[in-house]
C-alpha positions, -999 to 999 in steps of 0.1 A, spaced: -348 905 768 -342 924 800 -312 947 803 -299 925 832 -298 895 809 -279 915 783 -254 925 809 -250 889 821 -245 876 785 -219 904 779 -200 896 811 -200 859 803 -188 865 768 -159 887 781 -150 861 807 -149 833 781 -127 854 758 -104 862 787 -101 825 797 -93 814 762 -68 842 756 -52 834 790 -49 797 780 -32 806 747 -8 830 765 1 804 792 6 777 765 29 800 745 48 809 776 53 773 787 62 763 751 88 790 749 103 780 782 106 744 772 123 753 739 148 777 756 158 751 783 177 728 759 196 757 745 207 767 780 218 732 787 238 730 755 256 763 764 267 749 797 284 718 782 322 722 786 342 725 754 365 696 762 349 673 737 369 663 706 358 685 677 369 660 650 341 636 642 347 599 640 338 577 611 301 577 603 286 543 606 268 532 574 239 508 572 236 481 546 210 488 519 176 473 525 156 457 497 119 460 498 97 438 476 63 451 466 37 428 451 24 441 418 -12 452 416 -35 423 406 -50 425 371 -86 435 372 -113 409 365 -126 409 329 -163 412 326 -179 399 293 -212 413 283 -233 384 268 -265 403 261 -271 440 261 -298 454 284 -333 459 272 -341 493 259 -363 514 281 -399 517 270 -418 549 269 -437 556 301 -474 550 299 -496 581 302 -515 583 334 -552 572 333 -577 599 325 -605 603 350 -637 621 337 -658 637 364 -694 645 355 -709 672 376 -747 675 374 -760 710 364 -781 731 387 -817 722 393 -842 743 377 -846 758 343 -821 768 317 -817 802 333 -795 787 360 -818 797 388 -833 775 413 -868 787 405 -878 819 421 -908 841 419 -920 863 390 -898 893 384 
């Protein structure tokens, strides 16, 4: 790889890291500003409101009915499965290779030595 390509990949990597870090910083800054804004609004509310709370409304209890889980189906085994038989051995193939032509010395018939 050429050195110019290495420099380009390095610069692109740094630019990507900077863009992602900038996005995180901007998101954190905007998130902090949005959480501080309601606090500032609450601080500006005048204290003329009545500090004693009124009666708390209560809701009537709600009854929820849940259907029970259905009973599972019963499976009756009428006959057990057959026992597995032993696997048959593979067929044996005999290959007969003819011997070399010539005499019993294994040669192909040469001259007198």
